[in-house]
py3Dmol code that shows the C-alpha trace and the ligand (Angstrom):
import py3Dmol

protein = """\
ATOM      1  CA  GLY A   1     -37.749 -27.824  54.956  1.00  0.00           C
ATOM      2  CA  TRP A   2     -36.616 -31.252  56.140  1.00  0.00           C
ATOM      3  CA  LEU A   3     -35.591 -29.748  59.511  1.00  0.00           C
ATOM      4  CA  ASP A   4     -38.648 -27.587  60.233  1.00  0.00           C
ATOM      5  CA  GLY A   5     -38.796 -26.867  63.970  1.00  0.00           C
ATOM      6  CA  TYR A   6     -35.550 -28.741  64.686  1.00  0.00           C
ATOM      7  CA  SER A   7     -33.123 -27.511  67.315  1.00  0.00           C
ATOM      8  CA  ALA A   8     -29.456 -28.304  66.651  1.00  0.00           C
ATOM      9  CA  VAL A   9     -26.012 -27.759  68.157  1.00  0.00           C
ATOM     10  CA  VAL A  10     -23.106 -27.544  65.663  1.00  0.00           C
ATOM     11  CA  THR A  11     -19.510 -27.566  66.958  1.00  0.00           C
ATOM     12  CA  GLY A  12     -16.733 -25.881  64.980  1.00  0.00           C
ATOM     13  CA  ALA A  13     -19.500 -23.738  63.512  1.00  0.00           C
ATOM     14  CA  GLY A  14     -17.385 -20.627  63.006  1.00  0.00           C
ATOM     15  CA  SER A  15     -15.951 -21.392  59.588  1.00  0.00           C
ATOM     16  CA  GLY A  16     -15.584 -23.899  56.791  1.00  0.00           C
ATOM     17  CA  LEU A  17     -17.847 -26.920  56.881  1.00  0.00           C
ATOM     18  CA  GLY A  18     -19.476 -26.078  60.232  1.00  0.00           C
ATOM     19  CA  LYS A  19     -20.497 -22.633  59.002  1.00  0.00           C
ATOM     20  CA  ALA A  20     -21.938 -24.184  55.828  1.00  0.00           C
ATOM     21  CA  ILE A  21     -23.892 -26.732  57.918  1.00  0.00           C
ATOM     22  CA  VAL A  22     -25.359 -23.887  60.006  1.00  0.00           C
ATOM     23  CA  GLY A  23     -26.443 -21.998  56.878  1.00  0.00           C
ATOM     24  CA  ARG A  24     -28.078 -25.056  55.336  1.00  0.00           C
ATOM     25  CA  PHE A  25     -29.787 -26.144  58.577  1.00  0.00           C
ATOM     26  CA  LEU A  26     -31.357 -22.665  58.851  1.00  0.00           C
ATOM     27  CA  THR A  27     -32.585 -22.888  55.252  1.00  0.00           C
ATOM     28  CA  GLU A  28     -34.127 -26.261  56.108  1.00  0.00           C
ATOM     29  CA  GLY A  29     -36.084 -24.692  58.996  1.00  0.00           C
ATOM     30  CA  ALA A  30     -33.888 -25.441  62.035  1.00  0.00           C
ATOM     31  CA  ASN A  31     -32.739 -23.224  64.884  1.00  0.00           C
ATOM     32  CA  VAL A  32     -29.041 -23.621  65.642  1.00  0.00           C
ATOM     33  CA  VAL A  33     -26.628 -23.166  68.529  1.00  0.00           C
ATOM     34  CA  ALA A  34     -23.257 -22.434  66.912  1.00  0.00           C
ATOM     35  CA  PHE A  35     -20.405 -23.542  69.185  1.00  0.00           C
ATOM     36  CA  ASP A  36     -16.782 -22.598  68.417  1.00  0.00           C
ATOM     37  CA  LYS A  37     -13.629 -21.539  70.227  1.00  0.00           C
ATOM     38  CA  SER A  38     -13.444 -18.364  68.171  1.00  0.00           C
ATOM     39  CA  GLY A  39     -15.725 -15.633  69.513  1.00  0.00           C
ATOM     40  CA  GLU A  40     -14.780 -13.487  66.541  1.00  0.00           C
ATOM     41  CA  LYS A  41     -16.016 -16.014  63.981  1.00  0.00           C
ATOM     42  CA  LEU A  42     -19.198 -16.534  65.997  1.00  0.00           C
ATOM     43  CA  SER A  43     -20.090 -12.851  66.154  1.00  0.00           C
ATOM     44  CA  ALA A  44     -19.733 -12.618  62.364  1.00  0.00           C
ATOM     45  CA  LEU A  45     -22.074 -15.616  62.056  1.00  0.00           C
ATOM     46  CA  LYS A  46     -24.581 -14.028  64.450  1.00  0.00           C
ATOM     47  CA  THR A  47     -24.518 -10.747  62.545  1.00  0.00           C
ATOM     48  CA  HIS A  48     -25.188 -12.628  59.326  1.00  0.00           C
ATOM     49  CA  HIS A  49     -27.998 -14.902  60.538  1.00  0.00           C
ATOM     50  CA  GLY A  50     -29.664 -13.132  63.507  1.00  0.00           C
ATOM     51  CA  ASP A  51     -32.213 -14.707  65.867  1.00  0.00           C
ATOM     52  CA  ALA A  52     -32.256 -18.246  64.480  1.00  0.00           C
ATOM     53  CA  VAL A  53     -28.637 -18.641  65.621  1.00  0.00           C
ATOM     54  CA  GLU A  54     -27.422 -18.661  69.221  1.00  0.00           C
ATOM     55  CA  THR A  55     -23.676 -18.636  69.776  1.00  0.00           C
ATOM     56  CA  VAL A  56     -21.600 -20.307  72.487  1.00  0.00           C
ATOM     57  CA  THR A  57     -17.875 -19.650  72.718  1.00  0.00           C
ATOM     58  CA  GLY A  58     -15.999 -22.566  74.234  1.00  0.00           C
ATOM     59  CA  ASP A  59     -13.650 -25.486  73.809  1.00  0.00           C
ATOM     60  CA  VAL A  60     -14.972 -28.882  72.687  1.00  0.00           C
ATOM     61  CA  ARG A  61     -12.350 -30.491  74.972  1.00  0.00           C
ATOM     62  CA  SER A  62     -14.365 -29.263  77.984  1.00  0.00           C
ATOM     63  CA  ILE A  63     -17.437 -31.183  79.201  1.00  0.00           C
ATOM     64  CA  GLU A  64     -18.737 -27.991  80.816  1.00  0.00           C
ATOM     65  CA  ASP A  65     -18.564 -26.060  77.550  1.00  0.00           C
ATOM     66  CA  ASN A  66     -20.360 -28.871  75.697  1.00  0.00           C
ATOM     67  CA  LYS A  67     -23.054 -28.873  78.372  1.00  0.00           C
ATOM     68  CA  ARG A  68     -23.440 -25.090  78.083  1.00  0.00           C
ATOM     69  CA  ALA A  69     -24.038 -25.440  74.334  1.00  0.00           C
ATOM     70  CA  CYS A  70     -26.708 -28.124  74.793  1.00  0.00           C
ATOM     71  CA  GLU A  71     -28.366 -26.212  77.657  1.00  0.00           C
ATOM     72  CA  ARG A  72     -28.529 -23.112  75.466  1.00  0.00           C
ATOM     73  CA  ALA A  73     -30.451 -25.062  72.834  1.00  0.00           C
ATOM     74  CA  ILE A  74     -32.985 -26.153  75.435  1.00  0.00           C
ATOM     75  CA  GLU A  75     -33.242 -22.663  76.968  1.00  0.00           C
ATOM     76  CA  LYS A  76     -33.747 -20.869  73.670  1.00  0.00           C
ATOM     77  CA  PHE A  77     -35.399 -23.469  71.456  1.00  0.00           C
ATOM     78  CA  GLY A  78     -37.064 -25.756  74.021  1.00  0.00           C
ATOM     79  CA  LYS A  79     -35.279 -29.006  73.070  1.00  0.00           C
ATOM     80  CA  LEU A  80     -32.359 -30.553  71.209  1.00  0.00           C
ATOM     81  CA  ASP A  81     -32.945 -32.743  68.129  1.00  0.00           C
ATOM     82  CA  THR A  82     -29.510 -32.899  66.526  1.00  0.00           C
ATOM     83  CA  PHE A  83     -25.962 -32.714  67.841  1.00  0.00           C
ATOM     84  CA  VAL A  84     -23.403 -32.178  65.065  1.00  0.00           C
ATOM     85  CA  GLY A  85     -19.819 -32.841  66.227  1.00  0.00           C
ATOM     86  CA  ASN A  86     -17.600 -31.161  63.648  1.00  0.00           C
ATOM     87  CA  ALA A  87     -14.739 -29.164  65.230  1.00  0.00           C
ATOM     88  CA  GLY A  88     -11.444 -30.677  64.166  1.00  0.00           C
ATOM     89  CA  LEU A  89      -7.695 -30.228  63.736  1.00  0.00           C
ATOM     90  CA  TRP A  90      -5.535 -31.577  60.898  1.00  0.00           C
ATOM     91  CA  ASP A  91      -1.897 -32.716  61.066  1.00  0.00           C
ATOM     92  CA  PHE A  92      -0.804 -31.352  57.672  1.00  0.00           C
ATOM     93  CA  ASN A  93       0.379 -34.843  56.626  1.00  0.00           C
ATOM     94  CA  ARG A  94       3.167 -34.682  59.242  1.00  0.00           C
ATOM     95  CA  THR A  95       4.792 -38.121  59.391  1.00  0.00           C
ATOM     96  CA  LEU A  96       5.689 -39.855  62.635  1.00  0.00           C
ATOM     97  CA  THR A  97       9.281 -40.042  61.409  1.00  0.00           C
ATOM     98  CA  ASP A  98       9.442 -36.268  61.004  1.00  0.00           C
ATOM     99  CA  THR A  99       7.667 -35.397  64.272  1.00  0.00           C
ATOM    100  CA  PRO A 100      10.230 -34.441  66.946  1.00  0.00           C
ATOM    101  CA  SER A 101       9.781 -36.841  69.858  1.00  0.00           C
ATOM    102  CA  GLU A 102       9.734 -34.003  72.384  1.00  0.00           C
ATOM    103  CA  LEU A 103       6.617 -32.577  70.694  1.00  0.00           C
ATOM    104  CA  LEU A 104       4.809 -35.835  70.072  1.00  0.00           C
ATOM    105  CA  GLU A 105       2.989 -36.348  73.383  1.00  0.00           C
ATOM    106  CA  ALA A 106       1.525 -32.847  73.442  1.00  0.00           C
ATOM    107  CA  GLY A 107       0.754 -32.932  69.706  1.00  0.00           C
ATOM    108  CA  PHE A 108      -1.077 -36.224  70.029  1.00  0.00           C
ATOM    109  CA  ASP A 109      -3.046 -35.037  73.058  1.00  0.00           C
ATOM    110  CA  GLU A 110      -4.089 -31.825  71.333  1.00  0.00           C
ATOM    111  CA  LEU A 111      -5.222 -33.438  68.086  1.00  0.00           C
ATOM    112  CA  PHE A 112      -6.975 -36.389  69.745  1.00  0.00           C
ATOM    113  CA  GLY A 113      -8.364 -33.982  72.355  1.00  0.00           C
ATOM    114  CA  VAL A 114     -10.305 -32.107  69.699  1.00  0.00           C
ATOM    115  CA  ASN A 115     -11.020 -34.835  67.106  1.00  0.00           C
ATOM    116  CA  VAL A 116     -11.879 -37.709  69.451  1.00  0.00           C
ATOM    117  CA  LYS A 117     -12.381 -36.491  73.037  1.00  0.00           C
ATOM    118  CA  GLY A 118     -14.341 -33.510  71.699  1.00  0.00           C
ATOM    119  CA  TYR A 119     -16.821 -35.888  70.047  1.00  0.00           C
ATOM    120  CA  VAL A 120     -17.085 -38.124  73.133  1.00  0.00           C
ATOM    121  CA  LEU A 121     -17.758 -35.156  75.434  1.00  0.00           C
ATOM    122  CA  GLY A 122     -20.223 -33.609  72.983  1.00  0.00           C
ATOM    123  CA  ALA A 123     -22.167 -36.854  72.787  1.00  0.00           C
ATOM    124  CA  LYS A 124     -22.137 -37.173  76.586  1.00  0.00           C
ATOM    125  CA  ALA A 125     -23.502 -33.642  76.997  1.00  0.00           C
ATOM    126  CA  ALA A 126     -26.209 -34.181  74.366  1.00  0.00           C
ATOM    127  CA  ILE A 127     -27.466 -37.661  75.339  1.00  0.00           C
ATOM    128  CA  PRO A 128     -30.126 -36.672  77.932  1.00  0.00           C
ATOM    129  CA  ALA A 129     -31.736 -34.108  75.626  1.00  0.00           C
ATOM    130  CA  LEU A 130     -31.524 -36.412  72.586  1.00  0.00           C
ATOM    131  CA  GLN A 131     -33.152 -39.235  74.544  1.00  0.00           C
ATOM    132  CA  ALA A 132     -35.946 -36.857  75.473  1.00  0.00           C
ATOM    133  CA  SER A 133     -36.508 -35.734  71.870  1.00  0.00           C
ATOM    134  CA  GLY A 134     -35.707 -38.988  70.047  1.00  0.00           C
ATOM    135  CA  GLY A 135     -33.013 -37.043  68.224  1.00  0.00           C
ATOM    136  CA  SER A 136     -29.673 -37.957  66.681  1.00  0.00           C
ATOM    137  CA  ILE A 137     -25.944 -37.340  66.545  1.00  0.00           C
ATOM    138  CA  VAL A 138     -24.087 -36.616  63.293  1.00  0.00           C
ATOM    139  CA  LEU A 139     -20.272 -36.470  63.361  1.00  0.00           C
ATOM    140  CA  THR A 140     -17.875 -35.090  60.751  1.00  0.00           C
ATOM    141  CA  LEU A 141     -15.339 -37.723  59.771  1.00  0.00           C
ATOM    142  CA  SER A 142     -13.195 -37.783  56.618  1.00  0.00           C
ATOM    143  CA  ASN A 143     -11.837 -39.777  53.698  1.00  0.00           C
ATOM    144  CA  ALA A 144      -9.067 -40.305  56.281  1.00  0.00           C
ATOM    145  CA  SER A 145     -11.558 -42.491  58.196  1.00  0.00           C
ATOM    146  CA  PHE A 146     -11.066 -45.190  55.535  1.00  0.00           C
ATOM    147  CA  PHE A 147      -7.853 -44.651  53.579  1.00  0.00           C
ATOM    148  CA  SER A 148      -4.188 -43.908  54.142  1.00  0.00           C
ATOM    149  CA  GLY A 149      -1.864 -42.090  51.805  1.00  0.00           C
ATOM    150  CA  GLY A 150      -3.465 -38.711  51.274  1.00  0.00           C
ATOM    151  CA  GLY A 151      -5.896 -37.699  53.986  1.00  0.00           C
ATOM    152  CA  GLY A 152      -3.330 -36.933  56.658  1.00  0.00           C
ATOM    153  CA  GLY A 153      -0.469 -38.259  58.746  1.00  0.00           C
ATOM    154  CA  PRO A 154      -0.819 -40.989  61.382  1.00  0.00           C
ATOM    155  CA  LEU A 155      -2.317 -38.763  64.087  1.00  0.00           C
ATOM    156  CA  TYR A 156      -5.122 -37.417  61.903  1.00  0.00           C
ATOM    157  CA  VAL A 157      -5.841 -40.723  60.145  1.00  0.00           C
ATOM    158  CA  ALA A 158      -5.962 -42.566  63.489  1.00  0.00           C
ATOM    159  CA  SER A 159      -8.254 -39.904  64.992  1.00  0.00           C
ATOM    160  CA  LYS A 160     -10.696 -40.105  62.074  1.00  0.00           C
ATOM    161  CA  HIS A 161     -10.663 -43.925  62.146  1.00  0.00           C
ATOM    162  CA  ALA A 162     -11.448 -43.666  65.875  1.00  0.00           C
ATOM    163  CA  GLY A 163     -14.536 -41.680  64.907  1.00  0.00           C
ATOM    164  CA  VAL A 164     -15.875 -44.681  62.969  1.00  0.00           C
ATOM    165  CA  GLY A 165     -15.627 -46.816  66.105  1.00  0.00           C
ATOM    166  CA  LEU A 166     -17.366 -44.149  68.145  1.00  0.00           C
ATOM    167  CA  VAL A 167     -20.270 -43.972  65.683  1.00  0.00           C
ATOM    168  CA  LYS A 168     -20.721 -47.746  65.654  1.00  0.00           C
ATOM    169  CA  GLN A 169     -20.529 -48.205  69.415  1.00  0.00           C
ATOM    170  CA  LEU A 170     -22.736 -45.210  70.286  1.00  0.00           C
ATOM    171  CA  ALA A 171     -25.315 -46.300  67.699  1.00  0.00           C
ATOM    172  CA  TYR A 172     -25.452 -49.626  69.554  1.00  0.00           C
ATOM    173  CA  GLU A 173     -25.559 -48.029  72.997  1.00  0.00           C
ATOM    174  CA  LEU A 174     -28.186 -45.405  72.225  1.00  0.00           C
ATOM    175  CA  ALA A 175     -30.564 -47.469  70.083  1.00  0.00           C
ATOM    176  CA  PRO A 176     -33.464 -47.509  69.624  1.00  0.00           C
ATOM    177  CA  ARG A 177     -34.207 -43.976  70.812  1.00  0.00           C
ATOM    178  CA  VAL A 178     -31.198 -42.037  69.446  1.00  0.00           C
ATOM    179  CA  ARG A 179     -29.566 -42.552  66.025  1.00  0.00           C
ATOM    180  CA  VAL A 180     -25.816 -41.955  65.566  1.00  0.00           C
ATOM    181  CA  ASN A 181     -24.246 -41.434  62.125  1.00  0.00           C
ATOM    182  CA  ALA A 182     -21.411 -39.599  60.424  1.00  0.00           C
ATOM    183  CA  VAL A 183     -20.536 -37.838  57.190  1.00  0.00           C
ATOM    184  CA  ALA A 184     -17.077 -38.356  55.665  1.00  0.00           C
ATOM    185  CA  PRO A 185     -16.239 -35.413  53.405  1.00  0.00           C
ATOM    186  CA  GLY A 186     -13.119 -35.093  51.282  1.00  0.00           C
ATOM    187  CA  GLY A 187     -10.823 -32.100  50.959  1.00  0.00           C
ATOM    188  CA  MET A 188     -11.924 -28.472  50.877  1.00  0.00           C
ATOM    189  CA  ASP A 189     -10.263 -25.112  51.265  1.00  0.00           C
ATOM    190  CA  THR A 190     -11.247 -23.987  54.786  1.00  0.00           C
ATOM    191  CA  ASP A 191      -9.624 -22.439  57.842  1.00  0.00           C
ATOM    192  CA  LEU A 192      -8.613 -25.945  59.068  1.00  0.00           C
ATOM    193  CA  ARG A 193      -5.581 -25.707  61.419  1.00  0.00           C
ATOM    194  CA  GLY A 194      -3.243 -28.101  63.183  1.00  0.00           C
ATOM    195  CA  PRO A 195      -2.080 -28.605  66.773  1.00  0.00           C
ATOM    196  CA  ASP A 196      -0.307 -25.639  68.301  1.00  0.00           C
ATOM    197  CA  ALA A 197       1.990 -28.133  70.059  1.00  0.00           C
ATOM    198  CA  LEU A 198       3.331 -29.216  66.645  1.00  0.00           C
ATOM    199  CA  GLY A 199       3.696 -25.629  65.417  1.00  0.00           C
ATOM    200  CA  LEU A 200       0.794 -26.161  63.006  1.00  0.00           C
ATOM    201  CA  SER A 201      -1.743 -23.629  64.273  1.00  0.00           C
ATOM    202  CA  ASN A 202      -0.745 -20.580  62.256  1.00  0.00           C
ATOM    203  CA  THR A 203      -1.534 -21.718  58.739  1.00  0.00           C
ATOM    204  CA  ALA A 204      -4.826 -22.900  57.235  1.00  0.00           C
ATOM    205  CA  ILE A 205      -4.993 -26.015  55.047  1.00  0.00           C
ATOM    206  CA  GLY A 206      -5.496 -24.044  51.835  1.00  0.00           C
ATOM    207  CA  GLN A 207      -2.449 -21.829  52.477  1.00  0.00           C
ATOM    208  CA  ALA A 208      -0.042 -24.673  53.203  1.00  0.00           C
ATOM    209  CA  PHE A 209      -1.281 -27.234  50.757  1.00  0.00           C
ATOM    210  CA  PRO A 210      -2.734 -27.144  47.218  1.00  0.00           C
ATOM    211  CA  ILE A 211      -5.970 -28.734  48.411  1.00  0.00           C
ATOM    212  CA  GLY A 212      -7.990 -27.585  45.382  1.00  0.00           C
ATOM    213  CA  GLU A 213      -5.491 -29.096  42.939  1.00  0.00           C
ATOM    214  CA  VAL A 214      -5.286 -32.304  44.946  1.00  0.00           C
ATOM    215  CA  MET A 215      -9.054 -32.692  44.815  1.00  0.00           C
ATOM    216  CA  LYS A 216      -9.109 -32.010  41.065  1.00  0.00           C
ATOM    217  CA  GLN A 217      -6.442 -34.652  40.468  1.00  0.00           C
ATOM    218  CA  ARG A 218      -7.081 -37.269  43.134  1.00  0.00           C
ATOM    219  CA  SER A 219     -10.826 -37.394  43.485  1.00  0.00           C
ATOM    220  CA  ALA A 220     -12.592 -39.543  40.917  1.00  0.00           C
ATOM    221  CA  LEU A 221     -14.921 -36.670  40.063  1.00  0.00           C
ATOM    222  CA  HIS A 222     -12.149 -34.210  39.135  1.00  0.00           C
ATOM    223  CA  PHE A 223     -13.397 -30.994  40.743  1.00  0.00           C
ATOM    224  CA  GLU A 224     -12.744 -28.885  43.822  1.00  0.00           C
ATOM    225  CA  PRO A 225     -15.666 -29.167  46.237  1.00  0.00           C
ATOM    226  CA  ALA A 226     -16.802 -26.252  48.412  1.00  0.00           C
ATOM    227  CA  PRO A 227     -17.984 -26.914  51.991  1.00  0.00           C
ATOM    228  CA  GLU A 228     -21.548 -26.328  50.752  1.00  0.00           C
ATOM    229  CA  ASP A 229     -21.198 -29.343  48.430  1.00  0.00           C
ATOM    230  CA  TYR A 230     -21.035 -31.681  51.435  1.00  0.00           C
ATOM    231  CA  VAL A 231     -23.828 -30.402  53.670  1.00  0.00           C
ATOM    232  CA  ALA A 232     -26.899 -32.113  52.181  1.00  0.00           C
ATOM    233  CA  ALA A 233     -25.712 -35.383  53.734  1.00  0.00           C
ATOM    234  CA  TYR A 234     -26.014 -33.801  57.210  1.00  0.00           C
ATOM    235  CA  VAL A 235     -29.580 -32.713  56.503  1.00  0.00           C
ATOM    236  CA  LEU A 236     -30.484 -36.206  55.290  1.00  0.00           C
ATOM    237  CA  LEU A 237     -29.032 -37.922  58.378  1.00  0.00           C
ATOM    238  CA  ALA A 238     -30.445 -35.365  60.835  1.00  0.00           C
ATOM    239  CA  ALA A 239     -33.975 -35.492  59.379  1.00  0.00           C
ATOM    240  CA  LYS A 240     -35.771 -38.372  61.052  1.00  0.00           C
ATOM    241  CA  SER A 241     -38.474 -38.273  58.384  1.00  0.00           C
ATOM    242  CA  GLN A 242     -35.831 -39.053  55.747  1.00  0.00           C
ATOM    243  CA  SER A 243     -33.526 -41.504  57.529  1.00  0.00           C
ATOM    244  CA  ARG A 244     -35.366 -43.222  60.369  1.00  0.00           C
ATOM    245  CA  THR A 245     -33.823 -46.574  59.367  1.00  0.00           C
ATOM    246  CA  VAL A 246     -30.264 -45.228  59.476  1.00  0.00           C
ATOM    247  CA  THR A 247     -27.939 -45.590  62.472  1.00  0.00           C
ATOM    248  CA  GLY A 248     -24.289 -46.603  62.898  1.00  0.00           C
ATOM    249  CA  SER A 249     -23.478 -45.563  59.345  1.00  0.00           C
ATOM    250  CA  VAL A 250     -20.768 -43.361  57.884  1.00  0.00           C
ATOM    251  CA  PHE A 251     -21.821 -41.674  54.652  1.00  0.00           C
ATOM    252  CA  ASP A 252     -18.693 -41.387  52.493  1.00  0.00           C
ATOM    253  CA  VAL A 253     -19.278 -38.296  50.369  1.00  0.00           C
ATOM    254  CA  SER A 254     -15.569 -37.852  49.615  1.00  0.00           C
ATOM    255  CA  SER A 255     -15.323 -39.764  46.290  1.00  0.00           C
ATOM    256  CA  PHE A 256     -11.892 -41.016  47.449  1.00  0.00           C
ATOM    257  CA  GLY A 257     -13.100 -44.618  47.501  1.00  0.00           C
ATOM    258  CA  THR A 258     -13.255 -44.649  43.719  1.00  0.00           C
ATOM    259  CA  PRO A 259      -9.910 -44.696  41.918  1.00  0.00           C
ATOM    260  CA  THR A 260      -9.268 -41.786  39.589  1.00  0.00           C
ATOM    261  CA  ARG A 261      -9.312 -42.398  35.845  1.00  0.00           C
ATOM    262  CA  PRO A 262      -8.053 -40.043  33.180  1.00  0.00           C
ATOM    263  CA  SER A 263     -10.664 -37.402  32.416  1.00  0.00           C
ATOM    264  CA  GLY A 264     -12.240 -36.991  29.012  1.00  0.00           C
ATOM    265  CA  GLY A 265     -12.878 -40.710  28.466  1.00  0.00           C
TER     266      GLY A 265
END
"""
ligand_1 = """\
44
NAD
P -12.258 -25.003 59.954
O -11.046 -24.768 60.749
O -12.653 -23.992 58.933
O -13.486 -25.230 60.936
C -13.311 -25.863 62.196
C -13.758 -24.941 63.312
O -13.521 -25.623 64.544
C -12.979 -23.612 63.386
O -13.895 -22.533 63.331
C -12.258 -23.675 64.735
O -12.215 -22.420 65.386
C -13.106 -24.675 65.506
N -12.353 -25.358 66.551
C -11.103 -25.899 66.470
N -10.731 -26.388 67.654
C -11.765 -26.160 68.512
C -11.970 -26.426 69.889
N -11.023 -27.028 70.635
N -13.156 -26.069 70.448
C -14.099 -25.442 69.712
N -13.950 -25.152 68.403
C -12.790 -25.504 67.820
O -12.044 -26.453 59.274
P -13.044 -27.430 58.450
O -12.247 -27.954 57.315
O -14.354 -26.788 58.199
O -13.180 -28.625 59.508
C -14.412 -29.145 59.942
C -14.330 -30.665 60.016
O -14.150 -31.199 58.686
C -13.163 -31.236 60.839
O -13.634 -32.288 61.655
C -12.203 -31.753 59.782
O -11.400 -32.811 60.264
C -13.181 -32.215 58.715
N -12.613 -32.399 57.367
C -12.012 -31.348 56.728
C -11.451 -31.542 55.459
C -10.761 -30.417 54.700
O -10.081 -30.700 53.707
N -10.915 -29.168 55.110
C -11.555 -32.802 54.852
C -12.191 -33.848 55.510
C -12.726 -33.617 56.790
"""
view = py3Dmol.view(width=600, height=400)
view.addModel(protein, "pdb")
view.setStyle({"model": 0}, {"cartoon": {"style": "trace"}})
view.addModel(ligand_1, "xyz")
view.setStyle({"model": 1}, {"stick": {}})
view.zoomTo()
view.show()
């Protein structure tokens, strides 16, 4: 595979896109440290995949937990080639107007804590090992990194735009040894939750929102993607043999940049 002998850390690996990335990375020949806050999801993943997967339960908002995940990769697999920052929270399209002001500070801090600080701390923890291996960082962004009016409310859209800045600046800082890129997927029915501080942690995106229908109608390609449909882009960007010229780029695999046209034409 394109990732034969690679050692990777994937955050938010317990479900949805992160779980699909883990599965595909293993198929491509990598060993993976799966990092998530849910120990329950991680033990299911471990049972399914066995020795090629190590699990670390922790919070991406903690530098110590990020360091533990990277150290585990080195302990078990001898090095770290790829850090995939992927854990995220959504805001369920909650508008600023409709967000009670007494919840706003904590809601902002929680969402930005995971979506932005989580990526900064993950990169910080991974840098020494990636400099040693000549490896790379791949972050999960979103159609909400480029467009308003569908991907989320202001907190989520701002957090995913912030990710674009982080990719560009870290690509500059870490060149030429370490590449930094991102994948911007569109909607999918996963276990994606929102900030507890906004009362949005008890429902998953697919339960609260007709995400499948939205993708069928609003994406130019008129179908509902599964997480597995997005993961090849991560393999491409992680594999140095396939993308050694690529850094500072965000691969938009969402199809939201193309306006929809009536089907059947
Ligand atoms: P998901 O909830 O199924 O997966 C995210 C995982 O992150 C969960 O297992 C969760 O336990 C974990 N997590 C959340 N907070 C954490 C924390 N503080 N520390 C450690 N782990 C934590 O959702 P998903 O849809 O697979 O989301 C993955 C990424 O995809 C996110 O960055 C999200 O913004 C992005 N994305 C999702 C969609 C969509 O429609 N689902 C669209 C575009 C982008």
